[in-house]
N, C-alpha and C positions, 0 to 999 in steps of 0.2 A: 371528552373528561378532560381534563386541565389538572395541573399541576404547578406547584410556586416555584420561580427560576431553580432555585434551589434544587430542587427534587428533581426538575427536567432536568439538572444538567451532570446530577449523578446517574439518573438511569442512559443518558447518551453516555455517558461514561463507561458504564457498563457494558451498554452495547457494542461502542470501539473497541475495548481489551476483550470481549468475544468474536469478535470479529476478526482481530490482531491474532489472538489464539486459534482460533480454527483456523485461518491462512499457515499458520506456524505449522502444525498437523499436517496439512496437505500440502504437501512437498510436489507432492506428483502434478498439481497444478500450477503449469508457468504462468508466471507474468504475460507472458505474448496473449494465454486463451485467457485470462481474466482481462487485459485489455479489449480482445476482439469479440468477448459477451458483453462485457460492463464497462468500457470506455476509462476503466481504473485498474491501475495493478498495484503492488506490495509498494514500489517506491513514489507511486501517487499518493498512498499513505503518509510514508516519513515525508514526502514533500509537501505537506498540507500540515503537519505536525509538525515540520519546521517553521513553514511558513509564519502560523500562528506563535510560535515562539518567541518567531523576531520582531511582530507585530506587540508583542508586550514587553520587549525588552529583555527576554530571555537569552540565556548563553544555552543554545545546542545546534550542534553541529550537525552536517548530513551525515557523517560517521555513524552519529549517536543517536541520529533519529531513525534510520536506518535499524540498528541493532536493537530497538524497541521493538520495530514492524516486526522483521526479523528472526528475533529471537539469540540471532548470534552478530558477526560482524557477518556484511553483507557478501567480502569475497568467501570467506566460509561457507558459506550458503549457496553462492554461486558454484562452489568448486565440489557442494555435495550434491546439490540438487538439480541445476539447474543443467537444461540440456539445449541442445541447437535448434534452432528454430525451423520447421519443417519448410517448401518451398509453400505450402497450402496455407500455412500459419502464417507467412512474411506477407504471401499475395492479399489475404484476408487484411492482416493490418493496413497492408497498405493501401487500400480501400476503402478504409472504417472511416467515420469520423474522427474518432483519437488519436490516428496519426497525424492529425493535425496540427493539435494540441498538446501532444507528448511530448516532453523535455528527457 
């Protein structure tokens, strides 16, 4: 099935918003878990959003992009929800393809 470009963009945007909402609710899932399993994390999503804004010459700071994805300032999310990565998580990340491309 094919959609016109506007409808496809609307569907993609709605799916992105749903993914972000899901990740905001699943604070038990750490970014390192996402990186180890999927090769991307909340920070990646916010970086991608900033990249697209930059490509379109739109002003969006890194902090503002993270606030969109995290649903709160990044430092607040870290203080409330981030836990220290376990040695196993760190080892899995170090050996993953994601480790080479993650900033």
